[in-house]
C-alpha positions as a Markdown table, in Angstrom:
| # | Residue | x | y | z |
|---|---|---|---|---|
| 1 | Met | 1.0 | 4.8 | 8.4 |
| 2 | Lys | -0.8 | 1.5 | 7.7 |
| 3 | Phe | 1.0 | -1.8 | 8.0 |
| 4 | Leu | 3.3 | -2.3 | 4.8 |
| 5 | Ser | 4.0 | -6.0 | 4.6 |
| 6 | Ser | 7.6 | -6.3 | 4.1 |
| 7 | Val | 8.7 | -7.9 | 0.4 |
| 8 | Ile | 12.1 | -8.5 | 0.3 |
| 9 | Phe | 14.9 | -9.3 | -2.7 |
| 10 | Ile | 15.4 | -13.0 | -2.7 |
| 11 | Ser | 18.5 | -13.0 | -5.0 |
| 12 | Ala | 21.5 | -11.4 | -5.3 |
| 13 | Leu | 21.9 | -8.2 | -7.6 |
| 14 | Phe | 24.5 | -8.2 | -10.2 |
| 15 | Ala | 27.3 | -5.3 | -10.2 |
| 16 | Asn | 27.5 | -5.6 | -14.2 |
| 17 | Cys | 24.9 | -6.6 | -16.5 |
| 18 | Asn | 25.3 | -8.7 | -19.2 |
| 19 | Arg | 25.0 | -5.7 | -21.5 |
| 20 | Glu | 28.4 | -4.2 | -21.5 |
| 21 | Thr | 27.3 | -0.7 | -21.8 |
| 22 | Glu | 25.0 | -1.2 | -18.6 |
| 23 | Lys | 25.6 | -1.3 | -14.9 |
| 24 | Thr | 23.3 | -2.2 | -11.8 |
| 25 | Tyr | 23.0 | 0.8 | -9.7 |
| 26 | Lys | 21.4 | 0.6 | -5.9 |
| 27 | Leu | 20.1 | 3.4 | -3.9 |
| 28 | Gly | 18.0 | 3.5 | -0.6 |
| 29 | Gly | 17.1 | 5.2 | 2.6 |
| 30 | Gln | 14.6 | 6.0 | 4.9 |
| 31 | Ala | 11.4 | 7.8 | 4.1 |
| 32 | Gln | 7.4 | 7.8 | 5.0 |
| 33 | Gly | 8.4 | 5.8 | 8.2 |
| 34 | Thr | 9.6 | 3.2 | 6.5 |
| 35 | Thr | 12.9 | 2.0 | 4.0 |
| 36 | Trp | 13.3 | 2.5 | 0.3 |
| 37 | His | 15.2 | 1.0 | -2.4 |
| 38 | Leu | 15.8 | 1.4 | -5.8 |
| 39 | Thr | 18.0 | -1.2 | -8.0 |
| 40 | Tyr | 17.9 | -0.1 | -12.1 |
| 41 | Arg | 20.0 | -0.6 | -14.9 |
| 42 | Ser | 21.8 | 2.2 | -16.8 |
| 43 | Ala | 24.4 | 2.9 | -18.8 |
| 44 | Asn | 25.1 | 6.1 | -17.7 |
| 45 | Asn | 26.4 | 6.8 | -13.7 |
| 46 | Ile | 23.7 | 9.4 | -13.3 |
| 47 | Asp | 23.1 | 10.9 | -9.8 |
| 48 | Ile | 19.4 | 10.7 | -9.1 |
| 49 | Lys | 20.0 | 10.7 | -5.2 |
| 50 | Pro | 18.8 | 14.3 | -4.7 |
| 51 | Ala | 15.8 | 14.1 | -7.2 |
| 52 | Ile | 14.4 | 11.2 | -5.3 |
| 53 | Asp | 14.9 | 12.9 | -2.2 |
| 54 | Ser | 12.9 | 15.9 | -3.7 |
| 55 | Leu | 10.1 | 13.8 | -4.8 |
| 56 | Phe | 9.5 | 12.2 | -1.1 |
| 57 | Lys | 9.6 | 15.8 | 0.1 |
| 58 | Lys | 7.0 | 16.8 | -2.3 |
| 59 | Ile | 4.9 | 14.1 | -1.6 |
| 60 | Asp | 4.8 | 14.5 | 2.0 |
| 61 | Ser | 4.1 | 18.3 | 1.8 |
| 62 | Ser | 0.7 | 17.1 | 0.2 |
| 63 | Leu | 0.2 | 13.5 | 1.5 |
| 64 | Ser | 1.4 | 13.0 | 4.9 |
| 65 | Thr | -0.8 | 13.2 | 7.9 |
| 66 | Tyr | 1.9 | 13.4 | 10.2 |
| 67 | Leu | 3.1 | 16.7 | 8.8 |
| 68 | Pro | 0.8 | 19.5 | 10.5 |
| 69 | Val | 1.5 | 21.7 | 7.5 |
| 70 | Ser | 1.2 | 19.3 | 4.6 |
| 71 | Ile | -2.2 | 19.8 | 2.3 |
| 72 | Ile | -4.0 | 16.8 | 4.1 |
| 73 | Ser | -3.6 | 17.9 | 7.3 |
| 74 | Arg | -4.5 | 21.1 | 6.6 |
| 75 | Ile | -7.7 | 20.1 | 5.0 |
| 76 | Asn | -8.4 | 17.7 | 8.3 |
| 77 | Gln | -8.0 | 20.9 | 10.2 |
| 78 | Asn | -10.8 | 22.6 | 7.9 |
| 79 | Asp | -8.4 | 25.3 | 6.5 |
| 80 | Thr | -10.7 | 26.5 | 3.7 |
| 81 | Thr | -7.7 | 28.4 | 2.0 |
| 82 | Val | -6.2 | 24.9 | 1.1 |
| 83 | Ile | -5.4 | 24.4 | -2.9 |
| 84 | Ala | -4.8 | 20.6 | -3.5 |
| 85 | Asp | -1.5 | 20.2 | -5.6 |
| 86 | Asp | -1.5 | 17.3 | -8.6 |
| 87 | His | -0.6 | 14.6 | -6.1 |
| 88 | Phe | -3.4 | 14.8 | -4.0 |
| 89 | Val | -5.7 | 15.3 | -6.5 |
| 90 | Asp | -4.2 | 11.9 | -8.2 |
| 91 | Val | -4.4 | 9.9 | -5.2 |
| 92 | Phe | -7.8 | 11.3 | -3.8 |
| 93 | Asn | -9.4 | 10.6 | -7.4 |
| 94 | Gln | -7.8 | 7.1 | -7.5 |
| 95 | Ser | -9.4 | 6.4 | -3.9 |
| 96 | Ile | -12.6 | 7.4 | -4.9 |
| 97 | Arg | -12.6 | 4.7 | -7.8 |
| 98 | Val | -11.4 | 2.0 | -5.6 |
| 99 | Ser | -14.3 | 3.0 | -3.0 |
| 100 | Glu | -17.1 | 2.8 | -5.8 |
| 101 | Ala | -15.5 | -0.3 | -7.0 |
| 102 | Thr | -15.5 | -1.6 | -3.4 |
| 103 | His | -18.9 | -0.1 | -2.5 |
| 104 | Gly | -17.0 | 1.8 | 0.3 |
| 105 | Ile | -14.8 | -1.2 | 1.8 |
| 106 | Phe | -12.1 | 1.1 | 0.9 |
| 107 | Asp | -12.7 | 4.7 | 2.1 |
| 108 | Ile | -10.1 | 7.2 | 3.0 |
| 109 | Thr | -12.5 | 9.2 | 5.4 |
| 110 | Val | -12.3 | 6.6 | 7.5 |
| 111 | Ala | -9.4 | 8.4 | 9.5 |
| 112 | Pro | -11.6 | 9.4 | 12.6 |
| 113 | Val | -12.2 | 6.0 | 13.5 |
| 114 | Ile | -8.5 | 4.8 | 12.8 |
| 115 | Asn | -7.5 | 7.7 | 15.4 |
| 116 | Ala | -9.6 | 6.5 | 17.7 |
| 117 | Trp | -8.3 | 3.0 | 17.9 |
| 118 | Gly | -4.7 | 4.3 | 18.1 |
| 119 | Phe | -3.4 | 3.6 | 14.5 |
| 120 | Gly | -3.6 | 7.0 | 13.2 |
| 121 | Phe | -2.0 | 10.4 | 13.5 |
| 122 | Ser | -3.6 | 11.2 | 17.0 |
| 123 | Lys | -3.8 | 9.7 | 20.5 |
| 124 | Lys | -5.7 | 6.5 | 21.1 |
| 125 | Ala | -9.1 | 6.8 | 22.7 |
| 126 | Arg | -11.0 | 4.6 | 25.1 |
| 127 | Val | -12.9 | 3.3 | 22.6 |
| 128 | Asp | -16.8 | 1.8 | 23.2 |
| 129 | Ser | -19.8 | 1.6 | 20.8 |
| 130 | Ala | -21.2 | 4.6 | 21.4 |
| 131 | Met | -18.1 | 6.4 | 20.5 |
| 132 | Ile | -17.7 | 4.3 | 17.2 |
| 133 | Asp | -21.3 | 4.7 | 16.3 |
| 134 | Ser | -20.7 | 8.7 | 16.6 |
| 135 | Leu | -17.5 | 8.7 | 14.7 |
| 136 | Leu | -19.1 | 6.5 | 12.0 |
| 137 | Asp | -21.6 | 9.8 | 11.3 |
| 138 | Phe | -18.4 | 11.3 | 9.6 |
| 139 | Val | -17.1 | 8.6 | 7.6 |
| 140 | Gly | -18.4 | 8.4 | 4.2 |
| 141 | Tyr | -16.7 | 8.6 | 0.9 |
| 142 | Lys | -19.6 | 10.2 | -0.6 |
| 143 | Lys | -19.3 | 12.9 | 1.9 |
| 144 | Leu | -16.9 | 15.0 | 0.3 |
| 145 | Arg | -15.9 | 15.8 | -3.2 |
| 146 | Leu | -13.0 | 17.9 | -4.8 |
| 147 | Glu | -14.5 | 21.1 | -7.1 |
| 148 | Gly | -11.1 | 22.1 | -9.3 |
| 149 | Lys | -8.7 | 21.7 | -6.6 |
| 150 | Lys | -10.8 | 22.6 | -3.6 |
| 151 | Leu | -12.0 | 20.0 | -1.3 |
| 152 | Ile | -15.4 | 20.2 | -0.2 |
| 153 | Lys | -17.0 | 18.5 | 3.0 |
| 154 | Glu | -20.4 | 17.8 | 4.0 |
| 155 | Ile | -19.5 | 17.3 | 7.4 |
| 156 | Pro | -16.3 | 19.2 | 9.1 |
| 157 | Gln | -15.5 | 16.6 | 11.5 |
| 158 | Ser | -14.6 | 14.4 | 8.4 |
| 159 | Met | -11.1 | 13.8 | 8.1 |
| 160 | Leu | -8.8 | 11.9 | 5.4 |
| 161 | Asp | -6.3 | 9.5 | 5.6 |
| 162 | Phe | -4.2 | 8.1 | 2.5 |
| 163 | Asn | -1.8 | 6.1 | 4.3 |
| 164 | Ala | -3.6 | 2.7 | 2.6 |
| 165 | Ile | -2.7 | 4.1 | -1.0 |
| 166 | Ala | 0.0 | 6.6 | -0.5 |
| 167 | Pro | 3.1 | 4.1 | -0.3 |
| 168 | Gly | 2.0 | 2.5 | -3.5 |
| 169 | Tyr | 1.4 | 6.0 | -5.3 |
| 170 | Thr | 4.6 | 7.1 | -4.4 |
| 171 | Val | 6.3 | 3.8 | -5.6 |
| 172 | Asp | 4.4 | 5.1 | -8.9 |
| 173 | Ile | 5.9 | 8.3 | -9.1 |
| 174 | Leu | 9.5 | 7.0 | -8.2 |
| 175 | Ala | 9.1 | 4.7 | -11.3 |
| 176 | Ala | 7.9 | 7.3 | -13.2 |
| 177 | Tyr | 10.8 | 9.6 | -12.6 |
| 178 | Leu | 13.1 | 6.7 | -13.6 |
| 179 | Glu | 11.6 | 6.4 | -16.9 |
| 180 | Thr | 12.2 | 10.1 | -17.5 |
| 181 | Arg | 15.8 | 9.7 | -17.0 |
| 182 | Gly | 15.8 | 6.8 | -19.8 |
| 183 | Ile | 15.9 | 4.1 | -17.5 |
| 184 | Ser | 13.8 | 1.2 | -18.6 |
| 185 | Ser | 14.9 | -1.8 | -16.2 |
| 186 | Tyr | 14.2 | -1.2 | -12.3 |
| 187 | Leu | 12.7 | -2.1 | -9.3 |
| 188 | Val | 11.4 | 0.2 | -7.0 |
| 189 | Glu | 10.4 | -0.8 | -3.3 |
| 190 | Leu | 9.1 | 1.6 | -0.5 |
| 191 | Gly | 8.2 | -0.5 | 2.8 |
| 192 | Gly | 7.2 | -3.7 | 1.1 |
| 193 | Glu | 5.1 | -2.0 | -2.1 |
| 194 | Val | 7.2 | -2.6 | -5.4 |
| 195 | Arg | 7.1 | -1.9 | -8.9 |
| 196 | Ala | 9.0 | -3.4 | -11.4 |
| 197 | Lys | 9.9 | -3.4 | -15.1 |
| 198 | Gly | 12.2 | -4.7 | -17.4 |
| 199 | Lys | 14.9 | -7.4 | -16.5 |
| 200 | Lys | 17.4 | -7.6 | -13.2 |
| 201 | Asn | 19.8 | -8.8 | -16.3 |
| 202 | Lys | 19.7 | -10.2 | -19.7 |
| 203 | Glu | 18.2 | -13.6 | -18.8 |
| 204 | Asp | 16.3 | -13.0 | -15.5 |
| 205 | Asp | 13.3 | -11.2 | -14.4 |
| 206 | Trp | 12.7 | -9.5 | -11.0 |
| 207 | Met | 12.2 | -12.0 | -7.9 |
| 208 | Val | 10.3 | -10.8 | -4.9 |
| 209 | Gly | 9.6 | -13.0 | -1.7 |
| 210 | Ile | 6.3 | -12.7 | 0.3 |
| 211 | Asp | 6.8 | -13.0 | 4.1 |
| 212 | Gln | 5.1 | -16.0 | 6.0 |
| 213 | Pro | 2.7 | -14.2 | 8.5 |
| 214 | Asn | 3.7 | -14.4 | 11.9 |
| 215 | Glu | 2.6 | -12.8 | 14.9 |
| 216 | Glu | 5.4 | -13.7 | 17.0 |
| 217 | Pro | 9.0 | -12.6 | 16.4 |
| 218 | Thr | 11.2 | -15.0 | 14.5 |
| 219 | Asp | 14.9 | -15.3 | 13.4 |
| 220 | Gly | 15.4 | -13.6 | 10.1 |
| 221 | Arg | 12.3 | -13.1 | 7.8 |
| 222 | Pro | 10.6 | -16.5 | 6.7 |
| 223 | Leu | 9.3 | -16.7 | 3.2 |
| 224 | Lys | 5.9 | -18.2 | 1.9 |
| 225 | Ala | 6.4 | -17.7 | -1.6 |
| 226 | Val | 8.6 | -16.1 | -4.0 |
| 227 | Ile | 6.9 | -14.4 | -7.3 |
| 228 | Gln | 8.7 | -13.3 | -10.6 |
| 229 | Leu | 7.4 | -10.0 | -11.5 |
| 230 | Lys | 7.3 | -8.9 | -15.1 |
| 231 | Asp | 6.4 | -5.3 | -15.7 |
| 232 | Arg | 3.9 | -5.3 | -12.6 |
| 233 | Ala | 3.4 | -3.5 | -9.2 |
| 234 | Leu | 2.7 | -5.7 | -5.9 |
| 235 | Ala | 1.6 | -4.8 | -2.6 |
| 236 | Thr | 1.0 | -7.0 | 0.4 |
| 237 | Ser | -1.4 | -5.8 | 3.4 |
| 238 | Gly | -1.7 | -8.0 | 6.6 |
| 239 | Asn | -2.9 | -8.0 | 10.3 |
| 240 | Tyr | -0.1 | -10.1 | 11.7 |
| 241 | Arg | 2.5 | -7.7 | 12.8 |
| 242 | Lys | 0.7 | -4.2 | 13.6 |
| 243 | Phe | -1.7 | -4.8 | 16.5 |
| 244 | Tyr | -2.1 | -4.6 | 19.8 |
| 245 | Val | -4.1 | -6.7 | 22.6 |
| 246 | Glu | -6.4 | -5.0 | 24.7 |
| 247 | Asp | -9.1 | -6.4 | 27.4 |
| 248 | Gly | -7.9 | -9.8 | 25.9 |
| 249 | Lys | -8.9 | -8.9 | 22.4 |
| 250 | Lys | -6.4 | -8.5 | 19.5 |
| 251 | Arg | -7.0 | -5.1 | 17.9 |
| 252 | Ala | -5.6 | -4.8 | 14.3 |
| 253 | His | -4.9 | -1.9 | 12.4 |
| 254 | Ile | -7.1 | -2.3 | 9.3 |
| 255 | Ile | -10.5 | -1.2 | 10.2 |
| 256 | Asp | -13.8 | -2.0 | 8.3 |
| 257 | Pro | -15.6 | 1.5 | 7.3 |
| 258 | His | -18.9 | -0.1 | 7.6 |
| 259 | Thr | -18.6 | -1.3 | 11.1 |
| 260 | Gly | -15.9 | 0.9 | 12.4 |
| 261 | Tyr | -14.2 | -2.2 | 14.1 |
| 262 | Pro | -10.9 | -3.9 | 13.1 |
| 263 | Ala | -11.8 | -6.3 | 10.2 |
| 264 | Lys | -11.9 | -9.6 | 11.6 |
| 265 | His | -11.5 | -13.0 | 9.8 |
| 266 | Asn | -9.1 | -15.6 | 8.6 |
| 267 | Leu | -7.2 | -13.8 | 6.2 |
| 268 | Leu | -3.6 | -13.3 | 7.5 |
| 269 | Ser | -2.2 | -11.2 | 4.4 |
| 270 | Ala | -3.5 | -10.5 | 0.8 |
| 271 | Thr | -0.9 | -9.6 | -1.9 |
| 272 | Val | -2.1 | -8.0 | -4.9 |
| 273 | Leu | -0.4 | -7.7 | -8.5 |
| 274 | Ala | -1.8 | -4.8 | -10.7 |
| 275 | Ala | -0.6 | -2.3 | -13.5 |
| 276 | Asp | 0.5 | 0.3 | -11.0 |
| 277 | Cys | 1.4 | 0.1 | -7.1 |
| 278 | Ala | -1.3 | 2.7 | -6.2 |
| 279 | Thr | -4.1 | 0.2 | -7.1 |
| 280 | Ala | -2.5 | -2.7 | -5.6 |
| 281 | Asp | -1.9 | -1.0 | -2.4 |
| 282 | Ala | -5.6 | 0.0 | -2.1 |
| 283 | Tyr | -7.1 | -3.3 | -3.0 |
| 284 | Ala | -4.5 | -5.1 | -0.8 |
| 285 | Thr | -6.2 | -3.3 | 2.0 |
| 286 | Ala | -9.9 | -3.9 | 0.9 |
| 287 | Phe | -9.5 | -7.5 | 0.6 |
| 288 | Met | -8.0 | -7.6 | 3.9 |
| 289 | Val | -11.2 | -6.2 | 5.0 |
| 290 | Met | -13.6 | -8.6 | 3.0 |
| 291 | Gly | -11.9 | -11.5 | 3.9 |
| 292 | Val | -11.1 | -14.4 | 1.7 |
| 293 | Glu | -14.7 | -15.3 | 0.0 |
| 294 | Lys | -15.7 | -12.0 | -0.6 |
| 295 | Ala | -12.6 | -11.3 | -2.1 |
| 296 | Lys | -12.5 | -14.0 | -4.5 |
| 297 | Gln | -16.2 | -13.2 | -5.5 |
| 298 | Phe | -15.0 | -9.3 | -6.0 |
| 299 | Leu | -12.4 | -10.7 | -8.5 |
| 300 | Val | -14.7 | -12.9 | -10.4 |
| 301 | Glu | -17.4 | -9.8 | -10.6 |
| 302 | Asn | -14.4 | -7.6 | -11.7 |
| 303 | Arg | -12.3 | -9.4 | -14.3 |
| 304 | Glu | -11.8 | -6.0 | -16.2 |
| 305 | Leu | -9.5 | -4.6 | -13.4 |
| 306 | Gln | -6.9 | -7.4 | -14.3 |
| 307 | Leu | -6.0 | -7.8 | -10.3 |
| 308 | Glu | -3.9 | -11.1 | -9.6 |
| 309 | Val | -3.9 | -12.0 | -5.9 |
| 310 | Phe | -2.0 | -14.3 | -3.4 |
| 311 | Phe | -4.1 | -15.2 | -0.2 |
| 312 | Ile | -2.4 | -16.5 | 2.9 |
| 313 | Tyr | -5.2 | -17.5 | 5.4 |
| 314 | Asp | -5.9 | -19.6 | 8.5 |
| 315 | Glu | -8.2 | -22.6 | 8.1 |
| 316 | Asn | -8.5 | -24.7 | 11.5 |
| 317 | Gly | -5.1 | -23.5 | 12.7 |
| 318 | Leu | -3.7 | -24.6 | 9.2 |
| 319 | Ser | -1.9 | -22.4 | 6.8 |
| 320 | Lys | -3.6 | -22.1 | 3.5 |
| 321 | Thr | -3.0 | -20.1 | 0.5 |
| 322 | Phe | -5.0 | -19.1 | -2.5 |
| 323 | Asn | -3.6 | -17.7 | -5.9 |
| 324 | Ser | -5.2 | -16.2 | -9.2 |
| 325 | Glu | -4.8 | -19.1 | -11.9 |
| 326 | Thr | -2.8 | -16.3 | -13.9 |
| 327 | Leu | -0.5 | -16.1 | -11.5 |
| 328 | Lys | 0.4 | -19.4 | -11.0 |
| 329 | Glu | 3.1 | -19.5 | -13.8 |
| 330 | Trp | 4.6 | -16.9 | -12.0 |
| 331 | Ile | 4.7 | -17.8 | -8.2 |
| 332 | Lys | 6.6 | -20.5 | -6.4 |
| 333 | Glu | 5.2 | -21.5 | -2.6 |
| 334 | Ile | 7.6 | -22.5 | -0.1 |
| 335 | Arg | 6.4 | -25.4 | 1.8 |
């Protein structure tokens, strides 16, 4: 699974809301190799935990590359009898839209290369330029398509990896479920990907913190910024925790689909706000591949996407930040 930057709640949650008929409830657990938390306000003490667990299982049975019998795993194994479910179709179509917008900088077919570098669902290989060149022959979102609910591959060796979008998609599914239960004020978090609606209480919006990127372990999790989240989703991607050093070179987990090598530039983390968490998740990864300047240019050229960003980057050994003009009212940096 791709690195999911940690986003933490930074203010205490109230046991009782100011509205007399509503209380605040919290649930949490582990799923998809990480932790999840739900905080929501409701007038009814309804037991939603079994339904949440069921949703996780259903999504994993479709999208998890770590389950050999999941839909995506069977497609990667070239099982021609597989019929995709709605989760697979939705995530595939959303992924292709981001791939087209970024001209392949976001690409779910980069799985063979991710695996070779040791960040995927198979054993790490001893990588050299010849191997990468050969694996890139299997990469390219245009090399496959959906016909109804059947995935068609041009090249059998092509494989899919949804880990740069599936966590955000899962957050969206959990949020949609809460709304079917009449819950209109909530914060959903899975491995640092977040979606919020309504308010924490009568007066206050939901608040989340963005970690200061640190490769070395530190006491606690120092924050770089605090964001007021108003009916938006947020995802953060970074290269500062999931990496290894081999032959004196740092190898981070975010791979450039065009080169087959780990993205290497001065962008340390990319936080994206969007209307839905799947979109925020995918573009956070795409911007980590682009780097600061190309990501800025993309935002200028694609204003219709209505994305907001907060970038943390290194400039001559100093930590610098960039954020969207529209976000300035809702963000507070911690110096």
